[in-house]
Residue, then its C-alpha position, 0 to 999 in steps of 0.5 A: x499500500x505504501x508504494x501505491x500511494x506515491x504512484x497514485x499521487x504521480x498519476x493525479x498530478x499528471x492528470x491535473x491541468x497545467x496553468x496557462x503560461x503567462x506572457x511576460x509584459x513587453x518592456x517599455x521602450x526607453x526614449x533616448x535622453x534629450x539634454x540641452x546643449x548647454x549642459x552635459x550633466x546626467x549623461x553617460x559615457x556612451x551618450x557623450x560620445x553619441x552627442x560630441x563624438x570620440x573624446x580627445x582624452x580619457x583619464x580613469x581614476x578609480x571608478x571615475x572618468x574624465x572625458x575631454x572633447x576639443x574643437x578648434x577654439x575650445x575644450x570641454x571636460x566632463x567628469x563622470x562618477x558612479x551613483x552614490x549607491x554604486x549601481x548602474x553606469x557612471x554619469x556626468x556630475x560636473x563639466x567645464x569649458x575653456x578656451x585653448x588658452x585656459x580662459x573660461x568660456x561659455x559651455x553651450x557655445x563650446x559644445x555647439x562648436x564641438x558638435x559642428x566638428x563631430 
């Protein structure tokens, strides 16, 4: 009788109807982020490259990254750091623009120049 009970249980389990598989919800497409030309804050490294072209210089220090983009007249430095939780991609938290002489300049104008040479 003891051997019959497991066999009956298996038989009953095999006869039970299977639940219909539930289709996983389709992922919502993520719209590409749109940033104003005057700021790079919040962009990832790949977004910077898509926006400004390949950097002229990249410097990695620990988990942070500095990317430098240049036009004929000016230079933009973008500093990317991980989020406070350390999860996800590094993002631009600070950027600055300067003329080739080192003097500060308007960042939006410099970004436009770099985009024009991309």
